[in-house]
Structure formats: structure tokens, C-alpha cells
N, C-alpha and C positions, 0 to 999 in steps of 0.2 A: 759302282758299277748299272748302268739299267738292264734288267731282262726280263723279255717278253717274250707268248711262244706265238711263236711261228707257224706258218703254214710250210709244212715239210717241200711242194711244188713251189714255193718261194724263193728253196736255196738250192745256189749253184755251187756245185762239187770244183778244187777251182782241179783242173785238168792234163797241170801237169803238175800233183802230190806226187811225191817222187813217194812218199811211204807207202809200201806195200801191206797194206792191215788187211786186209782181208782176210787171217787167223786169227782175226781177235775179235773178226765182227760177232762170232755167236759167245761166247764170253760176256762181250759190254753187252749188245742182249740180254744176255744172262743177272747180268749188274741193274741194268734198264730197270726188266721184269721184279726184281724182288729189292731194291732201294730204290726206286725213284730215279727220278733228275736229279742231277747232285752238281755236276758240271756244265754247263751250258757249251751251245754252240756257236763259237764266234765266228761274223762274216767281218766281211769289209761292209759299204755302203750298197754296191751293186749286188749285194747278200752274195759272192760267194766268200767259202771257206775260207778261213785264215787257219782256222782249230777244230777239230775234230770229226773228218772224214770220219772216225769208225765212228762215231756214236750216230751220227748221217744217216748212215748205210747198216747200222742197229735198229734205231728207230722206222725206219723203209724194213728191215725184213720183221721188227713185232708188229706192222701193216696199221703203226699210228699214224697221227696227218698232220701233227702240232707236235713242235717239239721247242725247249726256252733255245732261246737268240738273242745273243750277245753283240750290236752293232759296234765294232772298234770302228768309232772315227777321227780323222784326219791322219792317219796312215796313207806312208808316202808309202811308190811302189815298191820303194827299197826291205821298208822297214813290214811292209805286209809278206814280201817273198823272207828277210830274217824271222821273220815272226812263225812264219810256219815252220820251217826248221827246227828256233830255237824252241819250241813247242816240243817237239819231240825229241830231240837230242837230248839237252838237259836233262831230263828223266835220265838217263844212260848214263849218266856218268852216280847216279845214287847207285849203294850198296846192300843187302845186306846182310844185319847179325842176324848169322842161320841160328841159333842156342835163341837167342831171344822170340826168331823168327816165329821154331818152335813152337815156345812156351804163347803163344799168343794163338797160335790153332792148333792146340790140346787145350788152352780153354773155351773153345769155340766147342766145347763136345760133340754131344751130336748135330752141330749143323753143319750142313752142305759145303766141305771143304772147299770145291767146284765152284762154286759163288766164290770164292776171293781169288782167283783166275788161273789157280794150279792147277793142271791135270792132275790123272790119277799116275800118270808116270813123271810128271814133279815131285809129288806128295811120297807117295816110293822111296826112291833116292833120298828127295831130305828126309826122314826118316825108317830108311834103312828096312821095310818093314814089309814081312813077308805076306801079311794079312794082303797091302793093299796090291803085292804086289799079284798075289791072286788072282783079284777084285780085274785089275787089267788086262790076266791076260784071260778071262772068261768075257770081259767084256772087245777084246780086241780082232777076234773073229767076223770083222764084217763085212759085207762084199760091198767093192765101187767099182761102179760101171763110170765109164768115159766116155764120150763125143766128141768128134771133131765139128768143130766147123770153120770150112773156109772163105775166109776172107777176101775180097779181092783189094783194099790197103785196109794202112790205121787206122783211117777215120771209122771205115763201116766197122774194122776190124771193134774199135772202144763203142760206139753202139752197141752191140752184138753183144759187150761183157759188162756196159754195162743194163741194159735191159736186162742180159741173166743174174744181176746179183741182183736188182732191182727186185726180177723176182726169186728171189728167197735161194737163187742155185749156188753149188762154194762155187767156184771156176778159176780157172787162173787162165792167166796168159801165156804161148810157147813158142817160140819159134821150130820151126823145122826146118 
């Protein structure tokens, strides 16, 4: 498999990506920052993302200009669509062995456990820990401010949403 570093400006997010991945961008960005790139973004011959939308958004958030990319050649349009879905869906079939997971996490010692992708609330539940619960309570009182942007149509909404995400804002689409 050939992987090469390509400009993020040449990569095109798939406009009909059914995966809502904005909530994972910060965790993926932290992972890339800590561990480096370990999985490339996969695109078709036209540079449209097949797999790796979250990695793409994380790279943008980190201010990177390039990312490792694999160009998947020779797929039919049906195979491209099926691969986009399968890449995300098949991971949902796996389950965690919570006893072994706890052992692995405990072995990390002082390492920042949130870099494993678990937030403090999830870790507290897993370990049933009062210490983590207290830390979570202390961090949970941050303010959130909302801005409503009215758009003329879905095309304009998508453009504004994508631009805000590229600029590093956490946003979501909500119908009124």
C-alpha cells in the first residue's frame, strides 16, 4: 500500500458523509499530536475522502498543511460508498473486555488516560473512582456560548458549517 504526504488543500471531504464525527475531532487531534500519524486518510482517484474524515478535520484543527494519504484506485462507485460505511460500521461490532481494559489502563500509570480516547466521565464509570468523579465535577463548570447563524438554504448552511469547523469552532447543525 502506497502512502504519501499530500496537501490537505487537495483533499475533498465527501459531501454526503453519513458519519457525524465532529465530537471525536478533539480526541483524534490529541492522538495525532501525541502519537503521530498511524493511519492515513484514504481517498479515491479524485481525492474525495473514503475513510478518514475525522483525521482530516483533526489535521485542519492542528493547523497541519499535509497528511499521509493512500489513494485507493480501481474501486467502483458502489465499492466506494460501501467502503465509507464499512470502515466505520465494522468497528462497532467489537466489544471491550472491561477487566482486561482496566489492567491495560492501570499499566499506563501516570500517562494521560484521556489520550486513550476515554473522557473523565467514562474513566470514572470504568474504575468506579471517587477521585476521577471529583476531578470531573471540578472541570464540568465551564461556560458554553451559542450563536445562531441563519442561512438561506442547505448549500449556504453547509458552506458556513464547514468554514466554522475549518476555523476550529465546535459547531453542530440544528433545525429550528
